[in-house]
Phi, psi and omega in degrees: 000135179226159177215129175254128179299126180251149177293160181292326175269183184275359180294130176086352184296318179299318179296319180297318178296320177297317180301313180295317181296310181292321178299319178293318178298315179299313181299317180298317181292321179291323177296321176299318177301314180297317180295320177301318180295321178295319180292337179275015174085020181257028184306316182298332182250026184296154182287128176280169176302322180287329175298315180292319177302317178301314179298318179294317179295320179296321177296313179303313181293325176297321178295316179298316179299318181294320182279347182055033177249077187303328178302335177298328180299312180295319179298318180292319178296319178294325179298331179300335178271345183256351176259116186254133176235140169283146180294146184292320184222138176289340179262097183279142173287156174304146183306124181245114178290145177294152180268104182300332180256029181302135183299338181262002186297325178293316177297323178295315179300319178293321179295318179297315179299318181291326176296316181292334180270354183279120181296340177285337180264306179231123177304132183268010181274006179084006182284344178261118180299147179306319181301320179294319178298315180297317179294325176295324176294321176298314179304311181295317179301317179295322181297323178281326180296327181289353172290330187248342185225152170301153187308315181297318179291324179298316178299315180296321181295313180296314179302314180296322179294319180294313182285330182290344180262010179296141179298147178295138178248141178293142178274138180258000000 
């Protein structure tokens, strides 16, 4: 269950609805990818929620790096605090760090890229603003992070991952 804080007036409601719709589509497709991998006998090494969150955050940060629009990084990190998810399970697994060298991480990165390029998920005609796509990635990342962490920790983890990948800036 998720809830995105909406403004009291109608401004921004359509964008919030778009973020949730696209975020849900991305999450469903990534979950299908994970299920296919499990069916192919890779159950012992299946991707955890944090593994998928890491892949989604890395994709998001890669897009920000490519566009060179650094303010989006801060906006996306802030969005992690405004998109609320109830935790998936009251019984949390011990915190499991994602495996950066996970054998499926390359396949996951390719799956995320193909989902983002799929016209059935996101129209490729440019009608969806980049900011909405980035926020949908945050939404999806949070949905997977709450599989492994309580909601507050999941938000902090996603926010930290987004901000932690910021390019180094020279000190003056």
